[in-house]
Phi, psi and omega in degrees: 000132180284133176255125183263137180279145179285156168298146185292327181200161179288120181294150176277146180267150178230055183281063178261171181299331181284353182238356191231124173273124187237132172246115187262351180213129180279129179233111184297338179290340178255019187307305186288327175298313182291331174301320177292312184304320185265028176293138174244152177202169180217024179083351177247318179215165174226142181233125178296158186276053174279166183277148179299324182274353180086169177200143181305132177065020176288168181235070178294139180203135169232120180249137178247132179309130172085353181269088180252157173215152182288150179205154180293155175072300185264015173072298182206155179210153172299136186272133171290113187277165178312138184280119181267357187280331192312119175218098184262131180234127180242133180249109181050044177089352179258122184278131176290125175197141188286345179273002176229163182068209185222131177271112182275327179205146185206138171203135175235138185226137170249109180275103184289328181294322185250356179068038182242139172249124186233145180218134178240126181226130167253119192233137175249124182288165177305331180268004174096003178283128182254133180219143174257131180233137176235111180261148172212140176211160177203152170257111193300124174278341179281331179217104190298344183265008186242135178229152185209145176226139171228138176229125175261120185250125179228103175296143182257312188230025181205161170231159180152187185279130175246129179248133181240128178241121178244116184229175172237118183267105181277003183259034176292145181224161175262082179050050176102343181266125180266133182241353189247141168251135179285137177245313185192162175200168179197159178225133178218117182053242183258026178232153177217157178215161184215140177235125181231165177221134178293145193288331185244322181269353174059036173275127178268145179229129176242133181225138179227150181220151179230134180248129177235138175233120183276076183204147178283155173058045175278150179246117184266131173224149180231137175201186178145143177276172179300127181089359181214064180295138186219137173254133182237137177228143177239147175207160179272124180266147177233142180304132177080354181262123183270133177242132180264128176247126183233133180235117178252135183232140173238147183215136176219156173234170179289354170285340182261325187202171185284319183237084188297324181293316179296317180297321179297318180293318179295321178298317180299317179297317179299322181298322185272339182241003183267343181293147184275005180212048174103186188260037177279059191298307184303313184295321179293316178299320181297316182294318178298319178298314181295320179297322180293320176296323179300321178294322178298315183290341179307317183257344190253347185291149172237125180257124174238124176250140180100359182205083186294329180294315178294322180301310181296317182297319180296312181296325178297314180297317179293322177302316183291329175288313180298329181286344183247346183291121182293130181271319191239019186219113180259018176251012178227165179220182184267118178291164183300330178251029183050222175244047191235356183194172186272345184297144180063007168058026179076018181279153182258130181243188173293346177312319185292308186290320187271330187250321184269314186303320180304318177304316182285325178305318188263004175229316181225073188300333178294332177283322175299321179299320177302314183294323180284329176293329172305318180294328176293316181294340180260013177299325180299318177295322179294322178291324178296318180297317179298315181297315180299330181272356178090021182242167176267174174071209184243131181237098186296146178292139173296317172241124185240152178227237187285319188260345184089357174286155184295126179236016173293129177296138179280331180224143176229130179283140173279169177305333180275355179098354180286139180272133179246129181285130177254117186263352188303318181297334180269326195238348182273078192279343186298346177306327180300312180284334177298316179294315179299322179300315180294321178298312180298316181298318178298315182295316180297325184279332186249340188054035180280078186296323181298314179294320180298319179294314187283329188231303191297319183300318181296324178296309183296319184287319184282332173288330173294321176304320180300313182300320182297331180269348188264326183293154180245139178271128176254104184295325181293320183264353180056052180206164173267143181228160169235111185254157175057053179241173174234127174274184177304329178284092186281005171291341183237112185255150175055067180245165179256139172055057173302126181300319181295309184297310182296321180292324177291328173296317180294334172280320189296313187293316174298326177296319177297320176301316181298316180296316181296319178298315178297317182297317180297325181282315187270328183225066188300320181295315180293324178299315178299316180296318182291320178298322177291318180299319184267000180058049176264107182247173178299324179296317178298318182293325176298320179292321176306311182297322180293321179295317179304318184282331193236007178290143187280120173239119185276074182244113179277108185294332182287313180273339184084352183281140172254125181281128185307318173202168184296123179094000182298316183295339181276350181283160185299130179283166185209145176250107185297334180298334180294343185256004180272150354281155180212162180232014180226164177290160177295329177293321178294325180286314185273342188087160183301311183288325179296318178291324181296329183274356185240165178273060176240131190251135169288318169208155188271101180305314185295320179289323175299319178299318182290339173283311184295323182248055188298327182288345185276336188242136179276172184298322181297319178294318178299315182299316180300314184284328174298313182300330182274312190272330184300317180291343183262007183259133177279085186290325189279315185237012174279229181276138176286351181282338189282316189304318181297320180291321176298326178297318181295312182293326176297323175297317179300330182262010179062031176258073190291325178295315178295320179301316182293321178299312178297318181300312182290330175298323177284315186295330184257010187302326179262316183300319182250010177051052186304321185259002178073016180229019180295340177299338182279346180135168181296140174275092187298316182297318179297321179298315177292323179296329179300315178297317179297322179297323179290309189282312184267347177260281185294322178279340177065032181290129174243141181260128177234170178298338181265000178126180181277141178234136181251135170231084191288147172224081187284144177298154176304134179098336178284121181259351177196142173223121185225133178201166177248154192216122180271124178224112183056238183254030178228151177246122182250157173238124173264126178232100189249123180204154183295147173216164182251118178270121181247349179211147177239127180249118182264136161291155184271293183290126177090348179243305178277315180207168176254106175256010182304319183296322180291319176297318181299313181297323180294313179293321180299316180296318179294316181297318179298319180293327184261359180070033180262143176292138180203131177207186183298316177301321179293318178299321179298323180292340180275351186300129176083355181269145174296168186298320183295312180296324179297316181293320176302318180293321181293321181291328181063238181274354182289132181260133174224159179289161179297323179296315179296318181301314181295320179297323180293321178296318180296319182296315179300318181293325178296318179298319182297316179297325178294318182293322185277000177299338182270359183291145184213174178304337178294344181272000173297137178290153182305133176092342185294313182301314180296319181294318178299319179296319179294322178297316179296320180295332181261013178059035175267124182288147188239129178233158176239133176235120183213145175284343180290149175264007183241023184301320183298318180295320179295315180296323178298315180294327180284346178081023183235011182301325182288347179271350187262131181268339182203145176232125173240111185233197182296346178272350191272325188224164179272315183273116180278176172301141016273012171292150184279000192303318183298316180291321179295323178294321178297317179297321179297318178293328178280353182061042180233148173290148179306323183293344180265006184249145175244130179255139173243116187228157176234002182244147181300316180296323179294319177298315179300319180294317181295319178295320179296336180278352179086020181259158171286149188224133168251127177258135177255128179120207185280149177298326180301327183268316187238023184296344178285348181293159178294323180222135180246127176236154178290316178195186182263003179296133179066015178282134179249135184300317180298322177299315179299318181300315181297325183278323187263338190291345181271356187254122181215138182284140172227149181263122181284144175296149187295336185284347185299314183299327180289330184280338183285135178286108183271326190300314183296323183284323186293336182289352179285349190231148175283131184296325184265009181277124179292131181233151171264123181246138180225134179221112174289149184276003167270003175230131189252128185292123177279315178211000000 
C-alpha cells in the first residue's frame, strides 16, 4: 500500500483582488467565454470552466496532452475526454440547475495563487426551497492524475431528502464528432470506473471516481447506463446544517501505463487509504496542490504595484501557461489554445516557440526543455514533410500534433459551404527558423550542453539543410530567393521574398555554423556521426555561406524601410481609421482577396523581425519601420500575437503610452474578450507575449554574455515591478521601483577627468629611480587602488623598511602634484561641465569620492571646486574602496541618506563599494568592468540629467527574506548544468542572487 506524505504546513491563502478573477453575476450570454476564463489545468490536462450540474448548450471539455484521434478535414484533433465534472444534486425531487428556479446570490472565483475554482450560489427552487451551495474544484498540480470537487450544501428553509449523483460522462464529443468507444466500466460501493478507447489511434483512457458525503445515515445506491457509470447517495437535510460532498477522480491513459482503468482504480484506493492519519483525502490533496502552486509562483510571479488591473491580468496569463505546461512528458507541446477550447484542434504552432517558450526558459527552464524536446521527437514528421515536398533536411509542420506530420487542413468550408484553400501548411515556412531560434535561445540561457548535443544541434542543423535545398538562385539578380511563401502576416498569401522569412534564414544558417563548430570542438565523434547522418558535406557548407551572403533582403538603406515582401509597397494603401468603429477584422471586412491586395496587416512581419533580431537593427531603422507599419496593422482584430511585441518595441522607442495600450490589449484578450473569440480557448501566444512585454519591454532587460541588464521604462502609475529571472545556473530577482535622487557622488579619476597619465608618469619616475619593473599592464593593475596598496603591488617580493616605504609614497605623491599643476578646465571629460550645471540648476547636491588624497587640488585646477558640496577622499576614511566608507562619508557630508544618492563610477572596485553603501550606481565603460552597476553608459557625453533620472530612478535595491532561497526548487534547475563545468557568472546589483 502506498503511503502518502502529508503537506509540511498549512499554506497561507492570498485571496486578494490581485490574485483572484471574480464573476459576481451569471450571464448565460457569456457562458462560453466564461467557460474559457475559468479553465483549470495541471500540465497533464485542462478542463473548461463548465458547471458541475451542467447548463443547456454548454461546452464541457477536458483535454489531455497527447490524446489525439483522427478526424476528417483537419486530420487529427485533441480528443474531448470523458467529463469528470458531473455532480447532480436534487432537493426533495427538484434538481439544482441555474436555468431553473431563481438565483438569489452568485459568485465564481478563480484563485490564481492556489489554483482553485470556487463558486457560491444561493438558489431558490421552483417550489420555493432555498439552499446555499459552495463548490470548489482543482486539477492537482502535485499529482497530475488527480482531480477533485467539493460542494458544501446548506438548506435554508426546508428539510427533506437530498440525492447526490456523481458520474463520469463517457459521451464527450468534439463539437458533434465522437472519438470514444466504450470498453468496460464498473461500480463498487461509493466508487465507479470507466474504460474507453479512441476510435482511430487506439489510445485507452481509464477514469475512476469516489463519492463521499459527510453526513450520518446516508443511503448508497449505484446505477448508470453504459458509458456513464454513476454513484448515488441520499441523505436527510436539515435547515442550517451544512453537509460536505466530495468527489475525487483519477485518470490515466495508455500513454501513461499499460492498464489505465486498473491503474486509476488502484490510485484512487491509495488516495483514500494511504494517508497516515485517516481519510481526510480531499483536504490533504488540496493542501499538497496549493503548496505546489506556491512553489511555481516562487520563480514565476510578476509583481506590479500601482495598477491592480494589470497585476491581475498578468497573473492570469501566467497562470494559464503554467497550468498547461507539461511537467513529465517531452513528447507533447502546448497547443495554440492551450487545453481550454476546440479551436485549432489542439494543434501546435510557432506560437509555442516564439511566444510561450521564452517565459519558461527564463523562469522554469526544465519545462521549456520539455517543449523543445517535443520538436526533436517530431523530427521524423518534419523530414517526411520535406521529402514529400521534394526538399532535403527537416521541414517542420505549420500545425503539428502527435507525430509532427503536417496537420494543417488544406481546405476549410465556409458557413455557406464554399471550400477555401488553406496554404499555410504548404507555404508558411518560417516555422523552421522559429523552432531553431527557440532552441538557440534555450541553450544560450541555460548552457545545457548535454541537451544541445543530444537534441538541439540536430534540430538546428537539419532545418538548416532544408533552407539550403529550398532557396532558389536568381541568375539575373545574382541572389537567392524564396518564392511563393507566407510570412507571419497571413493577410498576404503566396508572396515572394518575405522579409521575415528571408532574414530568419540569414540568421539561421550562421547559427547552424556556430553550433557545428561547437559540436566539432566539444563532441568530435558525435559531430562526425551527425554530419554523416544529415549529409552535411563541405559542399553543403559552402552553399550555406553563399546563401548567408546573397539571400535577398529588401532593405532600402537610404530610407531605412524594409519591404515586407516583394511588391508590398506597390499594393493599395489604406487608412484603417476610415473603417472605425468596427467589430471585425479587416480581412473579414475586405474579404480574403481584398485584404491581400492592400497594405493592411494582420500582424507586422518587419516589426516582429526587429524584435527577434534586436541587436541587428539600430533605433533609427526601428523608428522608420515603426512609423510605416504600425498604422497599417489591425491591432484590435488582427492577430493576437502582435500587441505584446508592439508593446516591447514601443518601449524601445520611448512611446510608453502606446506601449501600455498594446500591452493591455494583450493582457486582457481573454479576461475581457477583447477580440470576441475567447470562447474558443485561451490565447497562448498572447499570454506568453505578456511576460515578454513586461521583462523585455517595461523592465528593459537585455541579455549579454555577462548576464541580464535592466533599463526600465515603467508605465505611468506603476510604482513597482518585481520578477525573477533564470539565467544560466543562477536565479535573479529584479525589483524595480521609483526612488528620489537628491545627490550625485562622482568618482574623480575616469569620471570627472583623466589623471591616469599623471599617475602613470609619477609611478614610472619612482620605478625608474628604484629600479622596479613598470609598464602599462602593471599600471592597469593599479587602477582604483589607494597609494599604499599600489606601492605594495609594485614592490612585489622586494622588501623595504617601513621608513623607506613611507618615503617612497611621499615621493610619488610629490611627483604627482608636480604633474597636475598643469591641469585646467580643458581637462574635464566630455559632458561633465554640462551635467554639473544641470545638477546645480535642479538643486541636486554634488559630492566627490576619490581614493586620492589630492582631490581638492585636482578640482581646483579643473575650475569646479566651487560647484562641489562635499569631498570624501583618501584623507577621509581608513577603509578604501571596495569598502563603502568613502561613499558613506560623502553622503554624510551631503546630509543625505545613502538611498537618496546616485554614484557615477568607472572602476569595478568603486561600483562594488557604491552598491555596498546602498546607493544607486551608474557605471561608465565596459559591461565587463562595471556591469554590476544599475545602469551602464559608455561615457557622460550628451548625457541629460532628466534622461538619467528616467533611466535610474526605477532601480532600487531590496533585501530578500532568508527563507526565499529555501523555498525555491533547486534540484530540477541544477540538472541542466554540469557540476564541473566552468561558468562565467555575472550579477548586476539591481538584481539579487537567490542562489
